[in-house]
PAKEGU-534242 format. One record per residue (C-alpha): chain; x, y, z. Coordinates in nm, 4 decimals, always signed. Layout:
<atoms>
ATOM  mol        xx        yy        zz
ATOM    A         X         Y         Z
...
</atoms>
This chain:
<atoms>
ATOM  mol        xx        yy        zz
ATOM    A   +1.0362   +1.5133   +2.1593
ATOM    A   +0.9096   +1.6691   +1.8969
ATOM    A   +0.5124   +1.6663   +1.8494
ATOM    A   +0.4696   +1.3782   +1.6627
ATOM    A   +0.0646   +1.4394   +1.6109
ATOM    A   -0.0826   +1.3492   +1.2483
ATOM    A   -0.2722   +1.6594   +1.1020
ATOM    A   -0.4773   +1.5119   +0.8578
ATOM    A   -0.7366   +1.1657   +0.8771
ATOM    A   -0.6328   +1.1739   +0.4699
ATOM    A   -0.2538   +1.1688   +0.5787
ATOM    A   -0.2888   +0.7541   +0.4685
ATOM    A   -0.2226   +0.5630   +0.1597
ATOM    A   -0.5654   +0.5829   -0.0751
ATOM    A   -0.5734   +0.2464   -0.1303
ATOM    A   -0.7220   +0.2146   +0.2378
ATOM    A   -0.9720   +0.4703   +0.1113
ATOM    A   -1.1200   +0.2343   -0.1299
ATOM    A   -1.0882   -0.0056   +0.0296
ATOM    A   -1.2639   +0.0999   +0.3302
ATOM    A   -1.5175   +0.2225   +0.0983
ATOM    A   -1.5733   -0.1446   -0.0522
ATOM    A   -1.5730   -0.3092   +0.2871
ATOM    A   -1.8366   -0.0989   +0.4435
ATOM    A   -2.0365   -0.1973   +0.1799
ATOM    A   -1.9788   -0.5688   +0.1697
ATOM    A   -1.8412   -0.6872   +0.4936
ATOM    A   -1.9405   -0.4319   +0.7386
ATOM    A   -1.9714   -0.7317   +1.0170
ATOM    A   -1.6186   -0.8848   +0.9898
ATOM    A   -1.3724   -0.8831   +1.2316
ATOM    A   -0.9852   -0.9078   +1.1577
ATOM    A   -0.6735   -0.8838   +1.3149
ATOM    A   -0.3287   -0.6816   +1.2009
ATOM    A   +0.0323   -0.7565   +1.3608
ATOM    A   +0.3578   -0.5253   +1.3089
ATOM    A   +0.6473   -0.7435   +1.1446
ATOM    A   +0.9815   -0.6397   +1.2129
ATOM    A   +1.1687   -0.7504   +0.8959
ATOM    A   +1.4435   -0.5497   +0.9602
ATOM    A   +1.5329   -0.6757   +1.3248
ATOM    A   +1.5475   -0.2978   +1.4266
ATOM    A   +1.6156   -0.2410   +1.7808
ATOM    A   +1.3805   -0.0347   +1.9921
ATOM    A   +1.4832   +0.2374   +2.2211
ATOM    A   +1.3495   +0.2256   +2.5912
ATOM    A   +1.0124   +0.4112   +2.6450
ATOM    A   +0.9399   +0.3733   +2.2661
ATOM    A   +0.5859   +0.1637   +2.3501
ATOM    A   +0.4733   +0.4776   +2.5177
ATOM    A   +0.5928   +0.7407   +2.3012
ATOM    A   +0.3855   +0.5621   +2.0171
ATOM    A   +0.0620   +0.5033   +2.2238
ATOM    A   +0.0780   +0.8306   +2.3191
ATOM    A   +0.0738   +0.9577   +1.9336
ATOM    A   -0.1672   +0.6620   +1.9080
ATOM    A   -0.3856   +0.8165   +2.1426
ATOM    A   -0.4290   +1.1159   +2.0069
ATOM    A   -0.5224   +1.0202   +1.6775
ATOM    A   -0.8662   +0.9760   +1.8053
ATOM    A   -0.8846   +1.3719   +1.7862
ATOM    A   -0.8657   +1.3465   +1.3616
ATOM    A   -1.1762   +1.4537   +1.1975
ATOM    A   -1.2242   +1.4723   +0.7987
ATOM    A   -1.2635   +1.8372   +0.7729
ATOM    A   -1.5860   +1.9553   +0.5234
ATOM    A   -1.2458   +2.0938   +0.2453
ATOM    A   -1.1074   +1.7168   +0.2340
ATOM    A   -1.4812   +1.5638   +0.1669
ATOM    A   -1.5284   +1.8492   -0.0687
ATOM    A   -1.1892   +1.7078   -0.2286
ATOM    A   -1.3251   +1.3340   -0.2381
ATOM    A   -1.6142   +1.4064   -0.3433
ATOM    A   -1.4689   +1.5921   -0.6770
ATOM    A   -1.1818   +1.4079   -0.7442
ATOM    A   -1.2944   +1.0546   -0.6685
ATOM    A   -1.6705   +1.0470   -0.7994
ATOM    A   -1.6620   +0.6088   -0.7441
ATOM    A   -1.6488   +0.6938   -0.3712
ATOM    A   -2.0027   +0.7692   -0.2891
ATOM    A   -2.1583   +0.9779   -0.0675
ATOM    A   -2.2970   +0.7868   +0.2080
ATOM    A   -1.9412   +0.6332   +0.2068
ATOM    A   -1.8058   +1.0146   +0.2578
ATOM    A   -2.0756   +1.0672   +0.4967
ATOM    A   -1.9662   +0.7638   +0.7030
ATOM    A   -1.5842   +0.8866   +0.6780
ATOM    A   -1.6958   +1.2362   +0.7747
ATOM    A   -1.8365   +1.0816   +1.0792
ATOM    A   -1.5353   +0.7690   +1.1232
ATOM    A   -1.2590   +0.8356   +1.3844
ATOM    A   -0.9543   +0.6295   +1.5066
ATOM    A   -1.0376   +0.4502   +1.8044
ATOM    A   -0.7572   +0.4154   +1.9808
ATOM    A   -0.8378   +0.0880   +2.2221
ATOM    A   -0.8451   -0.1398   +1.8875
ATOM    A   -0.4421   -0.1221   +1.9002
ATOM    A   -0.2225   -0.2932   +2.1293
ATOM    A   +0.1734   -0.1981   +2.2111
ATOM    A   +0.3624   -0.3725   +2.4263
ATOM    A   +0.7415   -0.3677   +2.4108
ATOM    A   +0.9794   -0.6375   +2.5624
ATOM    A   +1.3607   -0.5198   +2.5752
ATOM    A   +1.4464   -0.4214   +2.2146
ATOM    A   +1.1304   -0.5658   +2.0551
ATOM    A   +0.8449   -0.3701   +1.9712
ATOM    A   +0.4904   -0.5755   +1.9561
ATOM    A   +0.1482   -0.3892   +1.7996
ATOM    A   -0.1054   -0.5852   +1.7064
ATOM    A   -0.4444   -0.4151   +1.5871
ATOM    A   -0.7966   -0.5774   +1.6231
ATOM    A   -1.1491   -0.5275   +1.5406
ATOM    A   -1.4014   -0.4571   +1.2992
ATOM    A   -1.2292   -0.4553   +0.9481
ATOM    A   -1.4599   -0.1343   +0.7776
ATOM    A   -1.2774   +0.0502   +1.1035
ATOM    A   -0.9295   -0.1469   +1.1683
ATOM    A   -0.8620   -0.0590   +0.8336
ATOM    A   -0.7308   +0.2735   +0.7993
ATOM    A   -0.4479   +0.1983   +1.1291
ATOM    A   -0.2158   +0.0231   +0.9063
ATOM    A   -0.0134   +0.3352   +0.7427
ATOM    A   +0.0333   +0.5899   +0.9778
ATOM    A   +0.0859   +0.3348   +1.2566
ATOM    A   +0.3991   +0.2245   +1.0251
ATOM    A   +0.4971   +0.6031   +0.9825
ATOM    A   +0.4553   +0.6666   +1.3458
ATOM    A   +0.7062   +0.3910   +1.4376
ATOM    A   +0.9753   +0.4985   +1.1388
ATOM    A   +0.9615   +0.8608   +1.2220
ATOM    A   +0.9783   +0.7963   +1.6081
ATOM    A   +1.2647   +0.4956   +1.5079
ATOM    A   +1.5112   +0.7703   +1.4191
ATOM    A   +1.3766   +1.0305   +1.6449
ATOM    A   +1.4341   +0.8314   +1.9490
ATOM    A   +1.7783   +0.7047   +1.8342
ATOM    A   +1.9070   +1.0724   +1.7692
ATOM    A   +1.9691   +0.9929   +1.4406
ATOM    A   +2.0737   +1.3173   +1.2198
ATOM    A   +1.9555   +1.3198   +0.8665
ATOM    A   +2.0387   +1.4927   +0.5591
ATOM    A   +1.9516   +1.8616   +0.5409
ATOM    A   +1.6110   +1.9978   +0.3382
ATOM    A   +1.7914   +2.1364   +0.0800
ATOM    A   +1.9995   +1.8284   +0.0274
ATOM    A   +1.6673   +1.6535   +0.0090
ATOM    A   +1.5073   +1.8903   -0.2108
ATOM    A   +1.8213   +1.8201   -0.4209
ATOM    A   +1.8224   +1.4579   -0.4696
ATOM    A   +1.4437   +1.4746   -0.5119
ATOM    A   +1.4701   +1.6965   -0.8099
ATOM    A   +1.7694   +1.4770   -0.9317
ATOM    A   +1.5460   +1.1800   -0.9750
ATOM    A   +1.2560   +1.3311   -1.1479
ATOM    A   +1.4765   +1.4888   -1.3929
ATOM    A   +1.6494   +1.1364   -1.4771
ATOM    A   +1.2519   +1.0011   -1.4615
ATOM    A   +1.1607   +1.3184   -1.7115
ATOM    A   +1.4307   +1.2676   -1.9415
ATOM    A   +1.3210   +0.8431   -1.9632
ATOM    A   +1.0007   +0.9983   -2.0380
ATOM    A   +0.7894   +0.7363   -1.7728
ATOM    A   +0.5017   +0.8636   -1.5848
ATOM    A   +0.5515   +0.7716   -1.1729
ATOM    A   +0.3554   +0.8627   -0.8597
ATOM    A   +0.4704   +0.8893   -0.4759
ATOM    A   +0.4226   +0.5745   -0.2864
ATOM    A   +0.6434   +0.6363   -0.0224
ATOM    A   +0.4297   +0.6949   +0.3236
ATOM    A   +0.4222   +0.3702   +0.4989
ATOM    A   +0.8334   +0.3992   +0.5518
ATOM    A   +0.9029   +0.7548   +0.5347
ATOM    A   +1.1575   +0.8875   +0.7273
ATOM    A   +0.9254   +1.2013   +0.8710
ATOM    A   +0.6241   +1.3790   +0.7815
ATOM    A   +0.8116   +1.6701   +0.7035
ATOM    A   +1.0634   +1.4653   +0.4572
ATOM    A   +0.7607   +1.3437   +0.2909
ATOM    A   +0.5978   +1.7689   +0.2477
ATOM    A   +0.9435   +1.8446   +0.0910
ATOM    A   +0.9935   +1.5471   -0.1748
ATOM    A   +0.5993   +1.6437   -0.2673
ATOM    A   +0.6992   +2.0281   -0.2407
ATOM    A   +1.0233   +1.8909   -0.5373
ATOM    A   +0.7982   +1.6792   -0.7300
ATOM    A   +0.5221   +1.9302   -0.8068
ATOM    A   +0.7567   +2.1848   -0.8809
ATOM    A   +0.8082   +2.1532   -1.2442
ATOM    A   +0.5084   +2.2013   -1.4914
ATOM    A   +0.6004   +1.9790   -1.7466
ATOM    A   +0.7269   +1.7042   -1.5287
ATOM    A   +0.6098   +1.2979   -1.5637
ATOM    A   +0.5142   +1.2977   -1.1946
ATOM    A   +0.1301   +1.2295   -1.1990
ATOM    A   +0.0359   +1.1884   -0.8343
ATOM    A   +0.0782   +1.0713   -0.4496
ATOM    A   -0.0245   +0.7376   -0.3046
ATOM    A   -0.1048   +0.9774   +0.0297
ATOM    A   -0.4321   +1.1424   +0.0222
ATOM    A   -0.3700   +1.4113   +0.2193
ATOM    A   -0.0524   +1.5790   +0.0400
ATOM    A   -0.2409   +1.4934   -0.3056
ATOM    A   -0.4868   +1.7310   -0.1917
ATOM    A   -0.2568   +1.9717   -0.0619
ATOM    A   -0.0510   +1.9506   -0.3720
ATOM    A   -0.3231   +1.9701   -0.6242
ATOM    A   -0.1736   +1.6093   -0.7794
ATOM    A   -0.4128   +1.2605   -0.8162
ATOM    A   -0.4501   +1.0634   -0.5295
ATOM    A   -0.3053   +0.7189   -0.6683
ATOM    A   -0.4578   +0.3453   -0.5669
ATOM    A   -0.6941   +0.0557   -0.5925
ATOM    A   -0.6135   -0.2149   -0.3310
ATOM    A   -0.3350   -0.3935   -0.1065
ATOM    A   -0.2970   -0.7704   -0.0324
ATOM    A   -0.4826   -0.7805   +0.2379
ATOM    A   -0.7965   -0.7525   -0.0041
ATOM    A   -0.6786   -1.0864   -0.1216
ATOM    A   -0.5825   -1.2377   +0.1955
ATOM    A   -0.9108   -1.1577   +0.3229
ATOM    A   -1.0750   -1.3112   +0.0792
ATOM    A   -0.8133   -1.6582   +0.1516
ATOM    A   -0.9390   -1.6521   +0.4626
ATOM    A   -1.2859   -1.6278   +0.4513
ATOM    A   -1.3545   -1.8160   +0.1315
ATOM    A   -1.0869   -2.0523   +0.0422
ATOM    A   -0.7306   -2.0193   -0.1600
ATOM    A   -0.9224   -2.1351   -0.4532
ATOM    A   -1.1578   -1.8629   -0.4940
ATOM    A   -0.9719   -1.5909   -0.3443
ATOM    A   -0.8470   -1.4316   -0.6433
ATOM    A   -1.1615   -1.4349   -0.8095
ATOM    A   -1.3642   -1.3583   -0.5284
ATOM    A   -1.1712   -1.0559   -0.4840
ATOM    A   -1.1198   -0.8884   -0.8493
ATOM    A   -1.5196   -0.9818   -0.8950
ATOM    A   -1.6012   -0.7698   -0.5384
ATOM    A   -1.4024   -0.5286   -0.6483
ATOM    A   -1.5854   -0.4600   -1.0241
ATOM    A   -1.9138   -0.5183   -0.8194
ATOM    A   -1.8187   -0.2119   -0.5962
ATOM    A   -1.6540   -0.0038   -0.8982
ATOM    A   -1.8024   -0.0937   -1.1949
ATOM    A   -1.4804   -0.0252   -1.3940
ATOM    A   -1.2840   +0.2672   -1.2274
ATOM    A   -0.9821   +0.1809   -1.0006
ATOM    A   -0.8738   -0.0690   -1.2796
ATOM    A   -0.5094   -0.1893   -1.1241
ATOM    A   -0.5579   -0.5467   -1.0244
ATOM    A   -0.2655   -0.6655   -0.7671
ATOM    A   -0.1169   -0.9705   -0.8848
ATOM    A   +0.1265   -1.1631   -0.6433
ATOM    A   -0.0643   -1.2529   -0.3543
ATOM    A   -0.0805   -1.6067   -0.4232
ATOM    A   +0.1980   -1.5757   -0.6959
ATOM    A   +0.1344   -1.4176   -1.0186
ATOM    A   +0.1414   -1.7929   -1.1701
ATOM    A   -0.2009   -1.8789   -1.0050
ATOM    A   -0.3344   -1.5219   -1.0489
ATOM    A   -0.2990   -1.5518   -1.4087
ATOM    A   -0.5002   -1.8626   -1.4155
ATOM    A   -0.7841   -1.6862   -1.2735
ATOM    A   -0.7057   -1.3371   -1.4229
ATOM    A   -0.9304   -1.4604   -1.7461
ATOM    A   -1.0546   -1.2722   -2.0571
ATOM    A   -1.3235   -1.0741   -1.8882
ATOM    A   -1.0702   -0.9222   -1.5710
ATOM    A   -0.7978   -0.9172   -1.8401
ATOM    A   -1.0659   -0.6669   -2.0631
ATOM    A   -1.2204   -0.4726   -1.7362
ATOM    A   -0.8819   -0.3708   -1.6029
ATOM    A   -0.6791   -0.1511   -1.6980
ATOM    A   -0.3752   -0.3285   -1.5702
ATOM    A   -0.1787   -0.5054   -1.3080
ATOM    A   +0.0715   -0.4299   -1.0313
ATOM    A   +0.3842   -0.5580   -0.9669
ATOM    A   +0.5005   -0.5517   -0.6436
ATOM    A   +0.7518   -0.9185   -0.5632
ATOM    A   +0.9991   -1.1028   -0.7941
ATOM    A   +1.1470   -1.0779   -1.1022
ATOM    A   +1.0045   -0.7383   -1.2969
ATOM    A   +1.1158   -0.8058   -1.6435
ATOM    A   +0.9986   -1.1572   -1.5850
ATOM    A   +0.6836   -1.0454   -1.4472
ATOM    A   +0.6886   -0.8488   -1.7765
ATOM    A   +0.7121   -1.1439   -2.0263
ATOM    A   +0.4286   -1.3520   -1.8088
ATOM    A   +0.1879   -1.0571   -1.8381
ATOM    A   +0.2701   -0.9821   -2.2145
ATOM    A   +0.2067   -1.3202   -2.3150
ATOM    A   -0.1386   -1.3501   -2.0936
ATOM    A   -0.2646   -1.0486   -2.2600
ATOM    A   -0.1959   -1.1744   -2.6229
ATOM    A   -0.3383   -1.5421   -2.5152
ATOM    A   -0.6481   -1.4023   -2.5036
ATOM    A   -0.6477   -1.1906   -2.7702
ATOM    A   -0.5347   -0.8282   -2.6034
ATOM    A   -0.2809   -0.5910   -2.7034
ATOM    A   -0.0622   -0.5583   -2.4837
ATOM    A   +0.0048   -0.2509   -2.5507
ATOM    A   -0.3831   -0.0676   -2.4750
ATOM    A   -0.2579   -0.2309   -2.1160
ATOM    A   -0.0072   -0.1040   -1.8295
ATOM    A   +0.1826   -0.2396   -1.5280
ATOM    A   +0.2308   -0.0667   -1.2253
ATOM    A   +0.5989   -0.1513   -1.0792
ATOM    A   +0.6067   -0.0848   -0.7006
ATOM    A   +0.8565   -0.2902   -0.5658
ATOM    A   +1.1148   -0.1387   -0.3970
ATOM    A   +1.2179   +0.1012   -0.6903
ATOM    A   +1.5361   +0.3147   -0.7533
ATOM    A   +1.6633   +0.4980   -1.0542
ATOM    A   +1.8418   +0.1619   -1.1911
ATOM    A   +1.5784   -0.0638   -1.1751
ATOM    A   +1.2897   +0.2320   -1.3363
ATOM    A   +1.5351   +0.2329   -1.6193
ATOM    A   +1.5599   -0.1217   -1.6739
ATOM    A   +1.1918   -0.2061   -1.6669
ATOM    A   +1.1565   +0.0858   -1.8547
ATOM    A   +1.4322   -0.0231   -2.1840
ATOM    A   +1.2907   -0.3965   -2.1446
ATOM    A   +0.9191   -0.3085   -2.2135
ATOM    A   +0.9292   -0.0307   -2.4505
ATOM    A   +0.7481   -0.0742   -2.7589
ATOM    A   +0.6124   -0.4015   -2.5453
ATOM    A   +0.3433   -0.2687   -2.2850
ATOM    A   +0.2666   +0.0304   -2.1078
ATOM    A   +0.4316   +0.0604   -1.8304
ATOM    A   +0.4385   +0.3091   -1.5108
ATOM    A   +0.6083   +0.3216   -1.1805
ATOM    A   +0.5604   +0.3786   -0.7933
ATOM    A   +0.8502   +0.4227   -0.6111
ATOM    A   +0.7864   +0.4826   -0.2059
ATOM    A   +1.1132   +0.4683   +0.0099
ATOM    A   +1.3792   +0.5638   -0.2528
ATOM    A   +1.2016   +0.9193   -0.2827
ATOM    A   +1.0784   +0.9408   +0.1128
ATOM    A   +1.2971   +0.7686   +0.3001
ATOM    A   +1.6728   +0.8500   +0.0909
ATOM    A   +1.7838   +1.0656   +0.3594
ATOM    A   +2.1421   +0.9524   +0.4491
ATOM    A   +2.0105   +0.7059   +0.6816
ATOM    A   +1.9156   +0.3369   +0.6806
ATOM    A   +1.5324   +0.2976   +0.5260
ATOM    A   +1.3417   +0.0896   +0.8025
ATOM    A   +1.2169   -0.2822   +0.6899
ATOM    A   +0.8854   -0.2763   +0.8654
ATOM    A   +0.5197   -0.4119   +0.7283
ATOM    A   +0.2090   -0.4566   +0.8945
ATOM    A   -0.0206   -0.7231   +0.8192
ATOM    A   -0.3437   -0.8612   +0.8195
ATOM    A   -0.2542   -1.2062   +1.0178
ATOM    A   -0.6490   -1.3256   +1.0945
ATOM    A   -1.0291   -1.3560   +1.0259
ATOM    A   -1.2451   -1.4145   +1.2510
ATOM    A   -1.5218   -1.7029   +1.1018
ATOM    A   -1.8922   -1.6994   +1.1785
ATOM    A   -1.7796   -1.9278   +1.5275
ATOM    A   -1.5447   -1.6990   +1.6541
ATOM    A   -1.2726   -1.8944   +1.5348
ATOM    A   -0.9566   -1.7367   +1.3998
ATOM    A   -0.8722   -1.8316   +1.0686
ATOM    A   -0.5093   -1.7218   +0.9639
ATOM    A   -0.4245   -1.5512   +0.6058
ATOM    A   -0.1673   -1.6184   +0.3972
ATOM    A   +0.0020   -1.4044   +0.1550
ATOM    A   +0.2538   -1.6324   -0.1212
ATOM    A   +0.4303   -1.3596   -0.2462
ATOM    A   +0.6899   -1.4558   -0.6191
ATOM    A   +0.9650   -1.4084   -0.3405
ATOM    A   +0.9577   -1.7049   -0.0756
ATOM    A   +1.1496   -1.4875   +0.1590
ATOM    A   +0.8004   -1.2632   +0.1667
ATOM    A   +0.5564   -1.5372   +0.2709
ATOM    A   +0.3708   -1.4080   +0.5488
ATOM    A   +0.1283   -1.6007   +0.7869
ATOM    A   +0.1057   -1.9342   +0.9655
ATOM    A   +0.3296   -2.1975   +0.8548
ATOM    A   +0.1075   -2.4717   +0.8574
ATOM    A   -0.1425   -2.2624   +0.6411
ATOM    A   +0.1324   -2.1593   +0.3911
ATOM    A   +0.1457   -2.5411   +0.3637
ATOM    A   -0.2349   -2.6140   +0.2938
ATOM    A   -0.1836   -2.2719   +0.0567
ATOM    A   +0.0763   -2.4146   -0.1614
ATOM    A   -0.0904   -2.7260   -0.1720
ATOM    A   -0.4075   -2.5907   -0.2623
ATOM    A   -0.2953   -2.3973   -0.5272
ATOM    A   -0.0360   -2.6388   -0.6455
ATOM    A   +0.2291   -2.3973   -0.6123
ATOM    A   +0.5922   -2.5860   -0.6176
ATOM    A   +0.8750   -2.4751   -0.4529
</atoms>
């Protein structure tokens, strides 16, 4: 088996770093739990859990290097020095990760202090994906084919004139493929490619690390403060930490309609735009444009980042639909980092619980704009729908 170790602590999505910074400041004593969800019902070969365990154990050796710290300090001035000092002293604790296998079913649970465990999700998913292809002996396209496919996509996106970022770490085929993709995307000087969600690759290829927050930021607030307050408090806390930087709000943790009820004029003016991650993208564009207009804001001064299972056809359709109405940008994930002639995995890892002051676990809930993407305890989902007046 190849060497599957990560070679950088920054081989992770940027929003994990930005959220960790906020958690260290605001919620340093909260304990949480994450669970691996095998949406695609993938079969894992015998011994998979042991191979994953070995790699996870090796991650304890990763440390932030001096050069990486300098890169973050220069590129991300909103990450203050006490946090960067903290990150320099941080290391993964493999005891926070419980891995087991029953037949072909894999179980991965992460539990511990939120500020420590928050960095596990993305590398775990990337490792599971890479190990899956390797242990099932699945042959991918050649390096040349991967590079050429990527260059063709970049060329099409350039012709459309839309900016786009690479968002594909969690479900990449492998580190090697993501590296090839980044190499291809950064070849042309006049490209509309603007950056990567992967901090390590952003540093390696001299592009901008891109990301703000994920669903877990809102899911935590729902469990900790109640569903009605979740969106508003999550945004308020974000503003408290970043003071106007990192101004893209994720809209669909408790459905877009509920989000826009709480995304009032203050937030609509303060945030640069919103991110779309589920449901019909064109409907979402209409709702967003109408929301800005209702608050007397010109939508052309704002933008939407689309990031839901994008391919070139979708990007073209969305671009044509939004032209002259609102700014758009795209975060393309699996279609870039796992378009290698094999079926991409459909796997996620979700925050499933927050420990209360009396040590009881409060289940978290996500009510995406697609009902198939609802996650959480069924009773809690019904309770959230009732509280938020969400009708099926």
